[in-house]
matplotlib code that plots the C-alpha trace (Angstrom):
import matplotlib.pyplot as plt

x = [0.0, 1.7, 0.0, 2.3, 5.4, 4.2, 3.3, 6.6, 8.3, 6.4, 3.5, 0.0, -2.7, -5.5, -8.1, -8.5, -10.8, -11.3, -11.0, -11.6, -8.8, -9.4, -7.4, -9.3, -11.8, -15.5, -15.8, -12.3, -10.1, -11.0, -7.9, -7.1, -6.3, -5.1, -3.9, -0.9, 1.0, 4.4, 5.9, 3.2, 4.0, 0.9, 0.9, -1.9, -1.3, -3.2, -2.3, -3.3, -1.9, -1.6, -0.8, -1.6, -4.5, -5.9, -5.6, -7.2, -7.3, -7.9, -4.7, -6.5, -7.6, -4.1, -2.6, -5.1, -4.4, -0.6, -1.1, -3.2, -0.7, 2.1, 0.4, -1.0, 1.8, 4.7, 5.5, 3.9, 4.6, 2.9, 3.4, 2.4, 1.7, 1.8, 1.4, 1.8, 2.2, 3.1, 1.1, 3.8, 1.5, -1.4, -3.4, -4.7, -7.0, -4.0, -2.1, -5.1, -5.3, -1.6, -2.0, -5.2, -3.6, -0.4, -2.2, -4.5, -1.5, 0.2, -2.9, -3.6, -0.1, 0.8, -0.9, 1.1, 4.3, 3.6, 2.6, 6.0, 7.8, 6.1, 7.3, 9.7, 13.4, 14.9, 15.9, 19.7, 21.7, 22.6, 19.0, 18.0, 20.4, 19.0, 15.4, 16.3, 17.6, 14.3, 11.2, 8.8, 6.2, 8.9, 10.5, 7.1, 6.6, 10.1, 9.6, 6.3, 8.1, 11.0, 8.5, 6.4, 3.4, 3.0, 1.0, 2.9, 2.3, 2.0, 1.6, 2.1, -0.3, 1.1, 3.6, 3.1, 5.6, 4.9, 7.2, 7.8, 8.0, 11.4, 11.7, 12.1]
y = [0.0, 3.2, 5.2, 3.3, 4.5, 8.1, 7.8, 6.1, 9.2, 11.6, 12.5, 12.8, 11.3, 13.8, 12.6, 9.2, 8.6, 7.5, 9.2, 8.3, 8.4, 8.6, 5.6, 5.4, 2.7, 3.6, 3.9, 5.0, 3.6, 4.0, 4.8, 5.3, 8.8, 10.5, 13.9, 14.1, 16.8, 17.1, 20.3, 22.3, 20.7, 19.0, 16.3, 14.8, 11.1, 8.7, 5.0, 1.7, -1.6, -3.1, -6.6, -8.9, -6.9, -5.7, -2.2, -1.9, 0.0, -3.3, -4.9, -8.2, -8.4, -7.5, -10.3, -12.8, -12.1, -12.3, -15.7, -17.1, -15.7, -17.3, -20.6, -20.7, -19.0, -19.9, -16.2, -13.1, -9.4, -6.3, -2.8, -0.5, 2.9, 6.1, 9.6, 12.5, 16.3, 18.7, 21.8, 24.2, 27.2, 25.4, 25.1, 21.5, 21.8, 22.6, 19.7, 17.4, 18.6, 17.8, 14.4, 13.6, 14.7, 12.6, 9.6, 9.5, 9.5, 6.8, 4.6, 5.0, 4.1, 1.4, -1.5, -0.8, -0.6, -4.0, -5.5, -4.5, -5.9, -9.2, -9.7, -12.6, -12.0, -13.6, -17.2, -17.6, -19.1, -22.3, -22.9, -22.2, -24.9, -27.4, -26.5, -27.1, -30.6, -31.6, -32.8, -30.1, -30.7, -30.7, -27.5, -25.7, -26.7, -25.6, -22.2, -21.8, -22.6, -20.2, -17.5, -18.1, -19.0, -22.6, -23.7, -24.4, -28.1, -28.6, -32.2, -33.5, -36.3, -39.7, -38.5, -39.1, -36.6, -32.9, -30.2, -27.2, -23.8, -22.1, -19.4, -15.8]
z = [0.0, -1.1, 1.8, 4.2, 2.3, 2.6, 6.3, 7.1, 5.6, 7.8, 5.4, 6.8, 4.6, 4.5, 2.0, 0.2, -2.7, -6.2, -9.6, -13.2, -15.7, -19.5, -20.7, -24.0, -22.8, -22.7, -18.9, -18.2, -15.5, -11.8, -9.7, -6.1, -4.9, -1.8, -0.7, 1.6, 3.4, 5.1, 6.4, 4.6, 1.2, -0.2, -2.8, -4.9, -5.5, -7.9, -8.2, -9.7, -10.9, -14.3, -15.6, -18.6, -20.0, -16.6, -15.2, -11.8, -8.5, -6.7, -5.5, -4.9, -8.6, -9.6, -7.5, -8.7, -12.3, -11.6, -9.9, -12.8, -15.4, -13.6, -13.3, -16.9, -18.8, -16.6, -16.3, -14.8, -14.9, -13.7, -12.6, -9.8, -11.3, -9.1, -10.5, -8.2, -8.3, -5.6, -4.9, -3.7, -4.0, -2.3, -5.5, -5.2, -8.2, -10.5, -9.0, -9.7, -13.3, -13.8, -12.3, -14.3, -17.6, -17.0, -15.6, -18.6, -21.0, -19.0, -18.7, -22.5, -23.5, -21.0, -22.8, -25.9, -23.9, -22.3, -25.7, -27.2, -24.2, -24.6, -28.1, -28.0, -28.5, -31.6, -31.3, -30.6, -33.5, -31.7, -30.8, -34.4, -35.7, -33.2, -34.3, -38.0, -37.2, -35.4, -37.2, -38.3, -35.6, -32.9, -34.3, -34.2, -30.6, -29.6, -31.3, -29.4, -26.2, -26.9, -27.9, -24.8, -27.0, -26.0, -22.9, -19.7, -19.9, -23.6, -24.7, -28.2, -29.3, -28.6, -26.0, -22.3, -20.8, -20.2, -21.2, -19.0, -20.6, -20.2, -17.6, -18.9]

ax = plt.figure().add_subplot(projection="3d")
ax.plot(x, y, z, "-o")
ax.set_aspect("equal")
plt.show()
């Protein structure tokens, strides 16, 4: 919980709430918000989590998706996103406007950033040679494993053993 980080640094949490960010989806993205102060410096903070096609203000939903992704895809990834702005002149509304604008840009662009990161790296030359020597079906399956596109426990027809997907 990011509030604990602020409180441990001497900030006082003044107001907690929710806000809607324009992430390009029809209803927008609901995020958590709070206003904090330390030594007369106020901050507007908005935050949420994002993983594998899910952006949410619910840490439980985020953790559940991470667990399922890890179990089903043999990998999981995610991000905690926090956007904040100070209000040195005390203008909280101006700070909220800055946070809302930047949070919207981040929320709209983040799925594309994650999608580009998920593109598999090229197959190493030594692995490519090994793949070329294998039969066509086995080569396809190995490419899927290397690219992370095969299921965790893929089984080829007629075979009894399971293959684990490599760790990334």
